[in-house]
N, C-alpha and C positions, 0 to 999 in steps of 0.2 A: 244358652241351653244347659251347659254344664253346671252353672251356678244354680239354675232352677232345680236340676236333678239332685244336687247336693243338699239344697234346702229341703226338698221333699223327703229325702232319706233321713235327714236329721229330725224332721217332724215326726216321721213314723217311729223312729227310735224313742223319741220323747213320749209319744203316745203309748208305745208298748211298755216303756219304763213306768209311766204313771198307772197303766192298767194293771200290771202285775201286783204291786202293793195293794191296790184296791181290792183285787180278788182275794188276796191273802187275808186282808182285814175282814172281808166278808166271811171267809171260812172260819176265822177265829171267833167271829160273833155268832155264827151259826152253831159251832161246837158247844159253847156253854148252853145254848138253848136246847140242843139235843140232850145234853147231860141233865138238864132240869126236868125234862119229860119223864125219865125213869124214876126220879125222886118222888114225884107226886103219887104214883100208885103205891109206893112203899108206906105212905102215911096212913093208908086204910087197908091193912092186910086182912083184917077180919071179914070184911064185906065180900071179898072176892077170893076165889080159890087160887091155889098156887100155880096151877097150870096155865090158866088164861094169861097171867102177866107174862109168862115166858113166851107165849105165842105173840103177845103184843110187842115184846122187845125185839123179836126177830124182824118184823117189818121196819122198826125204827133203825135197826142196824143196816138193813138193806137200803133204807132211805138215806142214811148217813154215808153209805158207800156210793150211792148214785149221785149225790150232790157234787163231789169233786169232779166226777166225770162230766156232769152237766156244765160245771164251771169251766172245765177245760175245753169242752166243746164250744161253750159260749165265747171263751177267750179266742179259741181258734177262729170261730165265726167273726168275731170282732176284728181279729188280725187280718183274716181274709177280706173282710169288708173294707178295713182300712187300706189293705193292699190294693183291693179293687179301686177304692176311692183314690188312692195315690196314683194307680195306673191311669184312671180316668183323668185325674188332675194333670198327670204328666202328658197324657194325650191332648188334653185341653190346652195345656201350656205349650205343647209342641205345635198344636193347631194354631194357637194364638201367635206363637213365635213365627210359624210359617206364614200366617196371615200378615203379621207385622213385617216380616221380610218381603212378602209379596207387595204389601202396601209401600214399603220403603223402596222396593225395586220399581214399583209403578211411579212413586214420587220422583225417584231418580230419573226414570225414563221420561216422565212428564217435564221434570226440570231440564233434562237434556233437550227434549222437544221444544220447551219454551226458549231455552238458550239458542237452539237452532233457528227457531222462528225469529228471535231477536236478532241473531246474526243475519238471517235472511232479510229481515226488515231493515237492518242497518245497511246491508249490502244494497238493497233496493233504494234506500234513502241516498246512499253514496252515489249509486248509479244515476238516480234522478238529479242529484246535485251536479254530477259530472255532465249529464245531458243538458241541464239548465245552463251550466257554465259554458258548455260548447255552443248552445243556442245563443247565449248572450255574446260570446265571442264572434259567432257567425253574423249575428245581427249588427254588432259593431263594425265587423268587416264589410258587411253589405252597405251600412250607412257611410262608411269611409269611401267605398267604391262609388256610391251614389253622389257623395259630395265631390269626389274627384271628377266623376263624369260631368256633374253640373258645372264645376269650375272649368273643366275643359270645354263644355258647351258654351259657357259664358265667354271664355277666352276666344273661342272660334267665332261666336256671335259678334263680339267686339271687334275682332280682326276683320270679319266680313263687313261690319258696319263701317270700319275705317276704310276698307277697300272700296266699299260702295261710295263713301264720302269722297275719297280721292278720285274715283271714277266720275262721280257727278261733277266734281270740281274741274276735272279735265274736260268733261263734256261741255260744261258751262264755258270754260275758257275757249274750247274749240268753236262753240256756238257763237261766242262773242267775236272771235276772229272771223268766223264766216259772215256774221252780220256786218262787221266792219268792212270786209271785202265786198259784200253785197252793197253796202251803203256807198262805198267808193265807186263800185261799178255803176250803181244807180245814178250817182252824181255825174259820173262821166257820161252815162247814157242820157241823163237829163240835159246836160250841157250840149251833148250832140244833138238831142231833139230840139233844144232851143235854137241851136245854130241852124239846124235844118228848117225849123219853123221860120226863123228870121230870113234864111235864104229863100225859102218858099214865098214868104211875104214880099220880100224884095223882088223876087221873080214875078210874082203876080202883079205887084205894083208896076214893075217895068213893062209887063205885058199890057196892063191896062193903059199905061201912058202911051204905049205904042199904037193903040187903036186910034182910029180917026175920031174926030169930035162927035160925029153923028152916031157912030157905033157906040161910043162911050156914053152918049146920052141914052141910047136905047138900053144898054146894059144896066145903067143906073136905075132906069125906070123898072126894068125887069127884076133887078135885085131888090129894089124897094118893095115891089109887089110880092116877091117870094118871102122877104123878111116879114112883111106884114102878115102874109098867110101863115108862116111858121110861128110868128108870135101869137096869132090867134089860136093855133093848135096847142102851143105850150100853155096858154092861159086856160084852155079847155080842161087840161089835166091838173089844174091846181086844186088842192083839196080845200074843203070848207072847214073840216076839223080832222087834221091828218092823224092825230093820235088815235082816233076811233075808226078812221077810214082805211088806213094803210094795213097791208098784210105782208108778212115775210114769206120766204119760200116754204118753211115748215107748215105755216098756216095754209099755204096754197097746195100742199100735198107733195112738196119736194121739187127740186129742179131737175128737168129732163132734157134740157137743151144741149147745145154744143159746149164741149169743155176744151179750154185752151191748154195746149201742152205745157208742161212745167218749164221747159227750157225757154219757151216764148214768154210765158207768164212772168218769170223772174226778171226778164229784161225790160218789160214795158208796163207791168201792172204791180199793184200793191201801194201801200201808203207813201212810198218814196218816189212814185211816178205820178205826178199831178199834171193836169193840163186844163185848158179851157175848151169847152165843147165847140164854140163857134170858130175856133182856130182850125177846125177840120170840117170836112164836108158834112152837111146836114140835109136830110130829105124827110118827106112825110110819107109813111107807108101804112095804109089801113087806118088812117086817122091818128097815128102816133108818130112823134118825131123819132127819127133814127139817125144816129151820128156814127162816123167812122173814126177809129183810133187803133193804132198798133196793128194794122192789117186786118181788123175785124169790125163788123157793124154791131151796134148796140141799140137796143130799144127799151124804153121805160115800160115796165109791166105794172107799175104802181104810180099813184099820184104823188106830186111833190108838195111839201108843207106850205101852208098858206102864209106863214110868216117869213118865208124866204123872199128875197128881193125879186122884183118883176123881171129883171134881166140877169138873174143869177147864172143862167146857162151861157151868158156872154161875158160876164164880169168875174165870176167866182172860180177859184181853182178847185177842180174835182179830181178824184182818182177812183179806180175800179179795184175792188178787193174781193177775194173769194173767202167766205166764212160761213160756218153753219150749213155746209153742203149747198152753197148757192152763190151767185155773183150779185154784188150790190154796188151802187154808186154812192160815194161819200162826198160831202161838201166840207172843205176845210173850215169854212166860216161857221158851220154847224156840225161839229164832229160827232155828236151823239145820234144824228139822224142818218138813216140809210134807206135807199130806194132800190127795190128789187128790179133787176134788169135781165133781159135775154141777150144771148150772144149768137151771132150769125157769122158763118165762115165767109159768105159772099155778101 
């Protein structure tokens, strides 16, 4: 602002300096002209009287006296106009300077605002990056925890599987031992049964030999008659096509008869306890053969296969087994076949 004021003052000084010589030259030019006007009337003195020229010269003198005043006023007006113009120029310069300062201040404020926004954006970016890094770290930590938990679960599962395997092995070993004990017990029971059967047979033979001849003849006749009758009943229940005719307990609606206690069953029944039917008492009840074994009576509920031998009930080893929720008679000569049977306590 000071430099602009100095420049404006110098400009006015120059204008005033140039203006004064110009006015001086104008006055010098106008003076010869004014001097020439009086000379012209003097060339024709005869045509005009002497008094009128004197009267004409007085206005010229007045006019010559008024010109410097007008020039001075004009100079003053120009100086005032220049001063006003300089003041306006100074005001305009001051306004422009103020406007420039205001614009500069606004630019600085905007620059500071932009910088603040940049700093805020940078801070937001840093915060987002920090949050992203924290999220990544948390995600990695979660993944590590999941892997650790999965490894722990796999280890526990493997340990449990190992424990289960060992438990199963122990159970298998215990079961095998139980089977061995049962097999030994069954062999002992079978030997005892065979001994009992042999003793019973010997006793029966002894008893039969003790009878008198006549009674012996009568019993033989009665036995042959019973055997013939029983054989006829056995043949009546022989199947024509056993594969299509026979029905198991599931097909019959389930077994609803008497159930042998487990303690009794394990000692006389199962695949390890075989016998021959005609080694024990046999009777005919309701048109079906019924035999006694192990303290119970058994009756066939199904026909027997047509491809079995005619005297299988006298010659083949059979056993009674409980399977599929029912009792069945098995023939060791035909292990794939089974005949549904009923159990009676008396």
